[in-house]
N, C-alpha and C positions, 0 to 999 in steps of 0.2 A: 420397478418395488415400487414405483405407486400410484403406478399402472395397475398394480396383480391388489395392490386395498381396499381403488376404485374398486372393480370390479368384484371382491372378495363381500363391500360396502353393499350393492347395487344390490347380489344375491341378497344378505341378510337382507333389505330392505324387502326387499320382491315377499321373502320367505313369510312375513308380517304380514302383509300384506291385507288386510280388511277388506277389498275390494267385495265388494258383485255385482256380478251383469247379466242382464239376462237382456231376450230379441225376442220380437215375434213381425211377421212380415205375412203378407197376402200368399198365399197357398197357389193361389191362381195364377201364380206371372210369373213370367221367365225373366227371370235375368239379369240373363243372357242377353239380351235387350237396352239395355243399359252402360252408353259406350263415355257417357257426359255428363259433369254437374255440372253446376253454378248455386252460390250462398243466395235464399231467400235477401229476400230486399229488409232492411230494418224497417218495422215501422215502433212509434211512438208513444205508441195504444198505452203500455203499462207503465210508468214510471215509479214505480214501488220496487221495484227489487232489475238488477243487473249487472253482474259482469261488468268488475272496472274495462277500461280502456286494454291490459295487455294483458289482463287474461284472455276474451276474447280474442284478442295478438293468436292464443298460443294453443284457443283449442281450436280455429280455422287454420292455424299451424296444425294442428293433429289429424287433424281430419283429413287435411286435402292430405295429406304424406299420403296417410297408409289408405287413403279411395289412389294415390297414382302406382302403388306399390299393387293398386288390383289390375293396374291398365285403366282408369278412367283418365280423364282426364279432364281441365275445368272446361268452361266454356264462357259465353257469354247466356244470360238469364231467361232471352229469348225464344234461344238454339239448342239452348239442353234439357240430354233427356234426364236429367233429379232434380233436382231441387232439395237443399239441406237447409237446414236447420238443426238447433240446438236450444234443449230448454231446461231453466237452473230453481234448485228450489234446497231449500234449510233446510230442515224438519227437526227440531227439540228434540231427544230419548233421551228418555231416563234409565237408571238400568240398579237394578238391587238386588246384591246378593245379599246371602247369611247361612251361615255357616258355624258350626259348635269345636267350642275351644277347648280344652280341661279335662278329657276324658279321662276317668281313673280313678283308683279309689282318694276317696277323701274324709279320712276316721272323722266321729264327731264325739263329744262328752253331751251325751241327756238328763237335762236336771233327776231323771230319776230311774231311768235305763241304765245306769255310768254308761262302759263306756261302747262304742258302735260303730260300726265300720260304713259305707254307701260312699253311693258314688257323686259326681261330681261333675256339671257339666252349664259353660258355660257359652250364652248367643250373640255372635256380635254379628250385625248388619250395618251394610253401610250403601249407601243410594251418590248416584255418580250422573249429573247431570251432562249432556254431550252431544255438541251437534255430526250428524250425520248432509252430506249435500251428495245430492243426487245433479245429475248430468243427461239429460235423453239428446237422443241422438236421428230426425228425423229425416228420416227420404220421400220425397213425394214424387211423384210418375209429371212431369206438367204439362205431360198433354192433358188428363182428365184428372189432374188435383186431387188427387186418391194417395194418401200416405199407402205406400207395401210394406217400407220395414221403419219400425222404433230397436231399440238400442240404448240402455239403459243402465246405468253405470251408480253407483254408491260407493260412499268410503265418510267413512271417522273422517270429518275436519281440521288437518294441526294449522293451529294459530302462528306458530312464530319458527316460517321455512325464508330462505335467502330465492333469490329466484332462480336460479341456477334449479334448487328441491321443487321447485312451482312449476319450473320444465317440463317435468322427470318426471313430478304426478299426472299431471294434464295427458301428456305424451303414453307414459302408464296404463294409464285409464283406458285412453281414447282406444290401446291396442288393445285390450281386453277385449274392450268391446267390440271392437270391427272387425273382429277372429273371425269372429258370424257374418262376414258380407262379403260376399251371397253367402243367402240361405245355403246348406246342405239339403236338396231338397232327398225326403227317401223312399225307396221304391218298393 
């Protein structure tokens, strides 16, 4: 029974997901040539924003899992076919909603005209500010140093998640974007 409840909860969360994914790639590349991957070595040039150590581990584990499920093998950075990197950013967004309420008949009394009928409408506007997190996964050809594939996933950031929920969110986001690797070539 408990497993059933967990599965139903996961499906409900997936149905409400606001993940937006996109991919871009070099169509001149034959992606079946890539069999191994390694992570780009970190450089501390930009210390303004980075994922904390736990989120970094979660992102790397999710990407590693997706690539190994696709038949690729982890290797050292010197001999790997692909180098993997990711970039994160957070953008503030504003949502403004305006809607009309109380539409209908509204009797009114005019000082000189007597009783009359009219319609009444109230307009209500709500403004909501929220953060959208974007994760970009880059795959670079190790021999040519050219970017060959980029996957992007964006979602609204929710602050009050447990560690297990964070792992699930990262795994869902990475799986959603990596479903498009290797790209399907139109013939």
